[in-house]
C-alpha positions in Angstrom: 38.8 78.4 110.9 40.3 77.0 114.2 42.0 74.4 111.9 43.4 77.2 109.8 44.5 79.4 112.7 46.1 75.9 114.3 47.9 75.7 111.0 48.8 79.4 111.1 50.5 78.9 114.9 52.6 75.9 113.7 53.9 78.0 110.8 54.9 81.0 112.7 56.2 78.2 115.7 58.1 76.2 112.8 59.7 79.0 111.4 61.5 80.8 114.0 65.3 81.0 113.7 66.7 78.6 116.1 70.2 79.4 115.2 69.7 83.2 115.2 71.9 85.2 118.0 69.7 86.7 120.8 69.6 90.0 121.9 71.6 89.3 125.3 74.3 87.7 122.8 74.2 90.6 120.5 74.8 93.3 123.2 77.3 91.1 124.6 79.1 91.2 121.7 78.9 94.8 121.1 80.2 95.3 124.8 83.3 93.3 124.2 84.0 95.3 120.8 83.6 98.5 122.5 86.0 97.2 125.3 88.7 96.5 122.9 88.1 99.7 121.0 88.6 101.4 124.2 92.0 99.4 124.8 93.4 100.0 121.4 92.0 103.7 120.1 94.4 105.2 122.7 97.1 103.1 122.1 97.3 104.1 118.5 97.3 107.9 119.2 99.8 107.1 121.9 101.9 105.5 119.0 101.7 108.4 116.5 102.8 110.9 119.3 105.9 108.7 120.0 106.9 108.4 115.9 106.3 112.5 116.0 108.5 112.9 118.8 111.2 110.6 117.5 110.9 112.3 113.7 111.3 115.7 115.4 114.4 114.6 117.4 115.9 112.9 114.5 115.7 116.1 112.2 117.0 118.1 114.6 120.1 115.8 115.2 120.5 115.9 111.4 120.3 119.8 111.0 122.4 120.4 114.1 125.0 117.8 112.6 125.0 119.1 109.2 125.3 122.7 109.9 128.3 121.9 112.5 129.8 120.0 109.4 129.4 123.0 107.1 131.3 125.4 109.9 133.9 122.6 110.1 134.5 122.1 106.2 134.0 125.6 104.7 135.1 127.9 107.6 132.5 130.2 107.2 132.0 132.9 109.9 128.6 133.5 108.2 125.5 132.2 109.0 124.1 129.5 107.5 120.7 128.6 106.1 118.6 125.6 105.4 119.3 126.6 101.6 122.8 127.2 101.8 123.0 123.5 103.2 121.0 122.2 100.5 123.0 124.0 97.8 126.1 122.5 99.2 124.5 119.0 99.5 124.8 118.9 103.0 121.1 118.4 103.1 118.2 117.2 100.7 115.3 119.3 99.7 113.1 116.7 101.4 114.9 117.0 104.4 114.9 120.8 104.4 111.2 120.9 104.3 111.0 118.3 106.8 113.2 120.7 108.9 110.9 123.7 108.2 107.7 122.1 108.9 108.7 120.2 112.3 111.1 122.5 114.0 110.8 125.6 112.0 111.1 127.6 115.5 114.2 125.8 116.6 116.4 126.5 113.2 118.2 129.7 114.0 119.3 128.3 116.9 120.5 124.9 115.5 122.1 126.8 112.4 124.1 129.3 114.8 127.6 129.7 114.2 128.9 127.3 117.0 
């Protein structure tokens, strides 16, 4: 019986994974990963906000420029709409939809006759 117990102890001792990670090593790795996530995630959301802001500025400039071009070329005294700009070829459908989505509240002032 003692012999079998000794063999069992030897088997358990010999079967240990000597190359496995310890709990401390795993906690250190998880800490590093968490630190990297804390650094990276705010940068990603900040980048998205900068991209959205730039897109809003771009579509505002496009609509304003095209409305002014319409007034210069057509010489019309009537107020222009996105539909008129699309119908006359000053804006594409995609640009008009983007303008409605991004800067819908600013459109009346952008489309007003200068």
